[in-house]
N, C-alpha and C positions, 0 to 999 in steps of 0.2 A: 132869669137864666133859662135858656132853652137847651133841650137835650136832643141829640140826634137819634131818631128811632132806629132800632136794629132792622137790618134788611133781611127779610125772610128768604130762605133758599128757593121756595116756590116762586116768589115774586121775581127773583133773579132769572129763573128759568123761563118765566113768561115775559120777560123784558124783550123789547125790540132791539136792544143794543147788540152789536156784533159779539158773537161768542168768542171768548179768548181761545187762542190756539193752545191746545194741551195734548196729553197722551191720546185722548179719544180722536181728536182731529188728525193727529199724526197717523193713527191706525187707519183712519178712513182714507187718507191720502195714499198710504202704502198698500191698501187693499188691492187695487188693480195690479200692482207689481207682484203681490203675493199670488194672485190668481193666475197671472201669466207664468210665473215660475212653476207653480204646481202643474199647470197644463203642459209646460215644456218638459218637465221631469217625470211625466207619467209614462208608463210603459206603452200605452196606446200611441202617444206622440213619437216615442222612440221607434216603434214598428213602422209608423207612417214615414218617418224620415229615412229609415232603412230601405223601405220600398221605393222612396223617391231617389235614393242613392243608386239603387239597382236599376231603376228606370232611366236615370241620367247616364248610366254607364253603357246603355244599349247602343247609342250612336258610335261609341268607341269600338264596337265589334263589327259594325257595318261600314263605317267610313275610314279611309286611311288616316293615320295619325302621324303628326310631325315627329313626335318623339320616337316612333318606330321606323318609319320609312318616309322621309320628306320627298323622295323622288316620286313615290306614288301619289302623294298629295299634289304635286305639281302636275302630274299626268291627269289626275281627276279634275283639276281646275281647267286644264286645256280642253278636256272632253265636255265639261259642263260650264261654259263661260257665264251662263245666266244664273244658275243655281249656286255655284261655288262661292261667289262673294257674300251671299246671304248666310250660307253655312259658316263661312269664316267669321262673320260678325257675331254669330252665336257661339263661337269658339268650339264648333263641332269637329274641327280638325285637330283640336288639342283639348279633348274633353276633360281629361284628368288634371289639367292645369287651369281650367276655366274658373272664373270668379264665382259663377253660380254653383258649380260643383263643390268648390271650396266652402261656400256658405252652408250648403246642405251637410257637408262633411263636419264642419265645426259645430253646427247645431246638433247633429247626431251625437257627437262626442260629449257635448254639454248635457244633453238629455240623458244619455246612458250614465254618465257620472252622477248626475243629480238624482236619478232614481235608484242607483245601486247603493249609494252611501247609507240611506236609511234602511234599505233591505238588509245590508250586511250587519248593521247595528242590531236590528231586530232578530236576525238569525243567530248572532252571537249571544244575544240575551236568551233566546229559546234553547240554545245548546246547554246553557247553564241551569235552566229550570228542570226540575225532576218531572217524570211523567205525571199526568193528571191523576187525581183520585179515582177510585173505582166508582162507577155509577151505582145507584141504589139497587137496581134490578138488572142483573147480567143477562137474564133470559130475553130481554127486549133487544139485545144487540143482534146484528145480522147473523152471527154464528155464536153458539154457546153450547155448553154441556155441563153435566154434573155427575157425581158418584159419591158413594160413601166409603170411608176407609177407617181402619182401626187405629191409624196414627193420630197423634195429638195435633192440635191446631198449630203449635209451635213447630212441630216436625214437618207438617204439611207446608207451611209458609217458607221455612228455611229450605226445604227440598225444592220447592217451586222457584225460589229466588236463585239458587245455585244452578238449576237446570236452564233457566232462561238466560242467565249470564253466560253460561257455557255456549249458548247459541248466539252470543254477541247481541243480546238484547240489553237495553238500559233498564235495569230492574231495581226498584226500591220498595221497601216494605212500609206500608202505612196502615196502622191498626191491624185489622184482621184480613188485610188484602195485600197482594203484591201487584204493583203497577209496572208495566213494561212497555217499552216503545222501541221501534226500529224503523230505519228508513230516513234518518235525517240527512243522509248523504244525497238524497234526491234533491232537496233544496240547495245543499252545498254545490252539487253539480250544476244546478241552474245558475247559481251565482258565479261559479267558475266560468261557465260559458259566457256570461255577459261581461264579466271582468276581462276575460281573454279577448272578447270583441273590442273592448276599450283599449287594451294593450296592443291589439292588432292595428287599431287606428293610430296609436302612438308610434308604432313601428313604421307605418306608412308615412306618417308626418316627418319622422326623423330622416327617412330616406329622401323625402321631397325637399327637406331643408339642407341636408348635408350630402346628398347623393349627386351623381353625375352620369349623364348619358351623352355619348357622342357617336356619330356615324361617319364612316369614311369608305370611299371606294378605292380598292387596291387592285391593280392590274397584275397579271401573272408575271413573275420575275422581278417585281418591285416590293419594297418594304414599307413599313410604317412604324413610327416611334410615337409613344403615347404622350403627346404634348397637345395643348389646347389649339395651337396654331395649325396643327396638321390635320384637324378634323374638317370635314365638309359641313357638318352641322352639329351643334352642341346644345345641350339642355342642362346647364348646371343648376344645382339647388341654390336657394337664396343665401345660405351660409357656407357654400362650397368655396374652398380655396385651391388654387392651382397647385400648391405645394403638396396637397394630399393625393395627387395622382400617382398611381403605381408606375414606376419607370420601366415598363416593359416595352419590348419592340419585337416585331416579327416580320417575316418575309413570306409572301405567297408564292410557293414553288409551282403549284399545279392546282387547278380546279377542274373537277369532273362532275358532270350531271348525266344521269341515265334516264331514259324515257321509254314508255311502252309504245306499242304500235299505234295506239290512239293518240299519242302525244302527251299523255299525262306523265308528270314527273314521278320518278321512283326514288332516286337517291340524289343527294347533294354532298359533295365531299371536297373540302378545302384543305389541301396538304400544306402546312406551314412549318417553318422553323422559328422558334421563339426563344427569348431569354428574359428572365425576370428583371434584369438590370443591365447596365452597359458593360459590366465586367464579367458577367456569367456567360458560359458557352451556350451556343444554340442547341436546342433540342427539338426533335420532330414531334408533330401532333396533327391529328386529323380533326378539324372542326366540322361537325355535322349538325343537322337539325336536332335540337334537344341534347346536344353534346358540346357545350361551350368550352372554351379554354379558360381554366382557372389559374390566375396568377395573383397570389396574395388576396387582397380585397377586391380585385377586379375580375370581371368575366368578359370574355370576347365571344359574341354570338354571331352566327352566320345569318344574314338577313335576306340577301338577294344575290342575283348574278346576272350576267349578260355577256355579250361578245364585244371584243375590242380588236377590230381588224388592223393589221399593220399596213401602213400606207407610206410610200416614198414619193415625194414631190421633187421634181428637178426643175431648176431654173432655166432661163432661156439659153444659157451657155452650157447646160448639161450638168452643172454642179448640183449636189444634193442640198436642197433648201429645207427639207422636212423629212424625217425618218422616225416615226413614232407609232405606237399603238393608240388608237383612238377609241375611247369607250362609247358604245352606242346604247341608248336607252330603249329597252323593249316597250312596244306599244300594244302587243296582244299576246295571247297564249302560244302562238307559233313563233314568237320572238322576232317578228318584224320590228327592226330597231332603227331609230333616228340618231344621227350623229352630225357633228359639225367639224370641219377641218379648216383651221386658220393658219396661213403661212405668211407671217408678217415680214420675214427677213428674205427679201428678194432683191434682185438688181434693178427691177423695174417696178411696176405696180404690184401692190400686195395681192395675194391670191387667197381665195376661200372656196370651200365646197360644202354644199348641203348633201349629205349622204343618207341612203337607206340601205341597211344591211339585212339580207335575207339568208338564214342558215340553210334551208333546203329550198332552193330557188326554182320557181316555176314561172315561165313567162307565157302570157296569152298571145298566140301568134296573130290574132286578129286585132287586138287593141294595143299590144305591146306592154300591157300592165304586168308588173312583176309582183309576186307574192311568195309566201313560204307555206309549205304544207306540213312541216314538222319542225319542232323546236331544236332538234339536234343538227349539228353542222355537217350535213351529208353532202350538200353541194352548195357551199357558201358563195355569195356574190355581193358586190357592192355597187349600188346605182348612185351616180354622183351628178350634180349640176354645178358648173363652175362659175366663179365671179372674179372680176378684177376691180381694183379701186382702193379706197381707203377703208380699212377695217375699224378705224376709230380707236385703236389700241393706244396710240400715242397722245390722245386727248386727255388722258387721265381720268376718264369716266369709267367706273367699274361696270363690267358686263359679265354675262354668263358664258361659260365655255361651251354650253349646249345649245346656244341660240346664235343667230347671225343677223346683225343689223345691216339691211340691204339698202339703206337710204343713200349711201355714197358708193354703191357698187354697181358695176355693169355686167350683165350676164355674158358668159363666154359661149360662143356658138349658138347665140340666140336663145339661151336657156334650155337647150336640148339635154335630156337625160342620157347618160351613157352607162351601160351595164358592163361591169368588169368582173370576170371570174378570177379565181386565184391565179396569180402570175400575169394577168393581162394588164396592159397600159393604155392610156388615152393620151395621144399627142395633142397638146393644146394648140389651137390656132394662135399664131403669133409667137410660138416658142414655149418650151417647157413641156412637162408631162406629169401624169399621176399614175402610179402603179399600185395595184392591190397585191401585196406580197403574200400574206397568209393570214390565218385567223388565230387569235388568242382569246382568252376569256378574262373577265374581271369578277370580283365579288365585293359585296358591301358587308361591312362588319359593324357591329355596335359594341362599343366598350362601355360597360356600366360598372359603377361603384355604388353600392347601396349599404350604408352602415346600419340601416334599420332591418336588414333581412334576418339577423339573429333574433331580434325582438319579435318579428313577424312569425318566425318558425316556432318560437316558444309559445306565442299566442295561439298559433294553429294547433299545437299539441294540446293546449288547454281547452280549446274549443271542442276538439274530438273527445277529450276526457270528460268535459262537462256534459256533452250530449249523451255519452254512454251512461253516465251516472243518472241523468235525468230520465232516460228512456227505460233503463233496466232495473232500477231500484224503486221499490214501492214503500210508501209510508203506511205503517200499520201499528195498532195498539192492542195490548192483551192485558187482561186482569184475571188474577186467581184469588178467590176468596175462600176462606176456611172458617166454618162456624160449627160449634158443637151441636150434636143431635141427641135426641132421647130425653128421658125425664131424670137421668142421673142415677137410676136404680140398677140398671143392667150394665152390660159391657159398654164402656165409653166408646163413642164413635164420632167421626167428623164428616161433615158434608163439604165436599170440594166443588166449587162452582168456577167454571172457566168461561170467559166471554171475550170476543175479539171484534175489532173494527178496522176496516181498511179504507183509506181515502181514495185509492185508485185500484182498479182491477179486482173487484170483490170476488169474482169467480175463482181466480187463481188463489186468492187468500183462503177460500173455503177448503181447498185441498191442503194448503199449508197448515191451516188450523187443525185439520184432522191429524196430520203428522205430529204437530206439537202436542195435541191432546194424548196421542199414543205414547209419546216420550214421557209426558207427565204421569201417565198411568203406570209406566214402568218404575218411575221414581217413587210414586205414591200409589201403591197397589190397592185396588178396590177390595172390599170385604168379600169373603168366600161366598156369601149368599148372593152378592151382586154378580159375581163371576158366573154362578150357575144360572 
């Protein structure tokens, strides 16, 4: 009968057979994930991600953004046809909704949350711990002092404990010493700051998911109702529902802008009448820069403005075929503006005009070129080039009201430009006319609803509070020891030793230590011999 020899553990370890997967192998497989998690949740990584987030937001301050002013984005694309497509591919015209910005944002949120949870746990544990025991030799501390008193050890320690607690120190007695500590709110403020930063990110995320932004151009004398179909451009959140829009409406009665002699804008004022719902009466309000209209959860901001000349176009038989104000888009700081006039309802061929509006018109007598020298409408004029043909409106193909498709159009009067001052007309060859009647203005408004603004406000207050606590509160420790002195044959006396330590700003703590020592001497008076 044969017996199976026992297998030695060492022999198993030296075997060439594959090692079974066990707890050790699992830990080895998870080690890279743990290292990655520790790296991601370190404060250094959080600071780097915060720097990247700030760096990524820089293009949003230099380039026009679709969420704020889509008209300026289109103007930038027209002025930079080579560069603009590349910037658009990188989402630089919509920085704060770009995938790369969202990725950095999400990583920053995870990093801050991951590094804050253990810090909060450690801080809560430290708050429950009593101050540390007194060191063996207090004289080795940065600041220290001692004196003798006739009070007993018990009296000295009790008086020191009461005096320190009255000064809002955490003081406990341990043996022949009192340990005291102050300044835990410094670390608390640090945590409040970082937690508030996370809450701020949450508030921004809530606004991005459930918020809404829409821009609309409103001409003087016309109104607007807060419905999705009435906006020129919208940016709803991913979880936004149309039913959450505030049912406000308003009418732009008058827009006024003032300028200095150098052409720089001074004031913008949009006088509107608004109502929070369909049944409420209209109320007046002036929408100005940094003074939006508040209606419930919605805000109406004034973004931009321009001119809208009133134009009357007559058909070949003299009937009015077009009588409207046409918004012109400004192209420079002097408000030289482009506009398009389309007249589809005519008895003959459809008519269209490319127009250039100049608020303070100056014409070069040599070249005939027209420009504007000031943004205010001091001598307005409209320069138009006429076309006849098919506007393509009946084809069902969507097009912009600000551009003109000339592929099926024939220039009128060989494409010659005609300058019209206020009240002047151009009699079109073949019949009909166009008259520049007067000048009105338009304004662009942005209606926003941000449900995360309350969270963001609370977080901002927490950030300020946390910074104040972190900057102005100092962490320091103090120990008071009382030991009997003498050989026991004379008058009993006690040696009082005081020592302190500050983690930050030691020079300021030296002055505070002197003040504390003075108060302790008042509670625990020195012997008469020491006073002398």
